[in-house]
C-alpha positions, -999 to 999 in steps of 0.1 A, spaced: 0 0 0 28 24 8 44 17 -25 12 26 -42 11 60 -24 47 66 -34 39 58 -70 9 82 -68 31 109 -54 56 104 -81 28 106 -108 13 137 -92 46 156 -92 52 146 -128 79 121 -120 103 148 -108 129 146 -82 104 152 -53 82 123 -65 112 100 -69 124 108 -34 90 102 -20 87 69 -37 121 57 -25 114 68 10 80 51 12 95 20 -3 124 20 22 99 25 51 78 -5 39 109 -27 38 119 -16 73 83 -24 86 84 -58 68 118 -67 85 105 -57 119 74 -78 114 96 -107 104 116 -103 136 84 -105 156 71 -136 138 105 -154 142 108 -144 178 73 -157 187 79 -189 168 112 -196 186 101 -182 219 132 -159 218 129 -130 243 158 -111 227 141 -109 193 108 -99 210 125 -71 230 142 -60 198 108 -59 181 94 -38 210 123 -13 209 121 -11 171 83 -4 172 89 23 199 115 40 177 92 37 147 64 53 168 85 82 179 99 88 144 64 86 127 49 107 154 75 134 150 70 134 112 32 137 117 37 165 143 59 185 118 33 179 90 5 191 113 24 223 122 30 230 85 -4 220 71 -27 228 100 -61 211 97 -86 196 121 -83 159 111 -46 154 117 -46 154 155 -75 129 156 -57 106 133 -24 109 151 -40 101 185 -59 72 171 -29 56 153 -6 64 181 -30 48 207 -32 17 186 5 15 182 11 20 219 -15 -7 227 3 -30 202 36 -24 219 21 -32 254 6 -65 240 41 -75 227 57 -66 261 31 -87 280 39 -117 257 76 -113 264 69 -113 302 47 -144 297 75 -162 278 99 -153 307 75 -167 333 72 -200 313 110 -202 314 114 -205 277 
């Protein structure tokens, strides 16, 4: 989906440098999210706490960087929908991180 948005941005800007950079950035972000998701899946399958903690930290860093990008965009293009979307997506991401953390603690209690 992110790659489609990048392609759309490239098409809207006429395929110029800004569109190309947007496409490359969105593609890179998609690859990073995919790798982090693979770390989570592998960590759960192997009951590896270190991989699960790595996933939690990576998600936290992603949340902070994505949140700061959205805050900057909000300050530049002020509209009334952005804060609601940021709070909703941020809340879901924080809940997701806490679910992963509780699973890591459960794995530790089982002694795996």
